[in-house]
C-alpha positions in Angstrom: 8.9 114.5 91.0 7.5 115.3 87.6 8.5 116.0 84.0 7.9 119.6 84.1 9.9 119.8 87.6 13.2 118.1 85.9 12.7 120.2 82.8 12.5 123.1 85.6 15.6 122.1 87.4 17.4 121.8 84.1 16.9 125.1 82.9 17.8 126.8 86.2 21.2 124.5 85.8 21.9 125.5 82.1 20.7 129.5 83.1 17.8 129.7 80.6 15.7 130.1 83.8 17.1 132.5 86.6 17.6 130.7 90.4 16.5 132.0 93.6 18.6 133.8 96.3 18.4 130.5 98.5 19.7 128.0 95.2 22.6 129.7 94.2 24.7 127.7 96.5 24.0 124.9 94.6 24.3 126.0 91.5 28.2 126.5 92.6 28.3 123.5 94.0 26.6 121.8 91.1 29.7 124.1 88.5 32.5 122.8 90.8 31.4 119.3 90.6 30.9 119.6 86.7 34.4 121.0 86.2 35.9 118.5 88.5 34.1 115.8 86.7 35.2 117.3 83.1 38.8 117.0 84.3 38.6 113.7 85.2 37.2 113.4 81.9 40.4 114.9 80.1 42.5 112.6 81.8 40.5 109.3 80.7 41.2 110.8 77.4 44.5 111.6 77.8 45.3 108.4 78.9 43.2 106.1 76.9 45.2 107.4 73.8 48.2 107.0 75.4 47.5 103.9 76.3 46.3 103.0 73.1 49.9 103.5 71.8 
């Protein structure tokens, strides 16, 4: 994969380039995974603050 391919994928993920029809499911999976990881991150940050006490 070349650098311009990675930039195109990044732009598709952030919404500045529209997806092809067959890529919409991948975007939905990415959105779900990203939301789950953000929730875990928030929980980790809360635990850190509580344990630092």
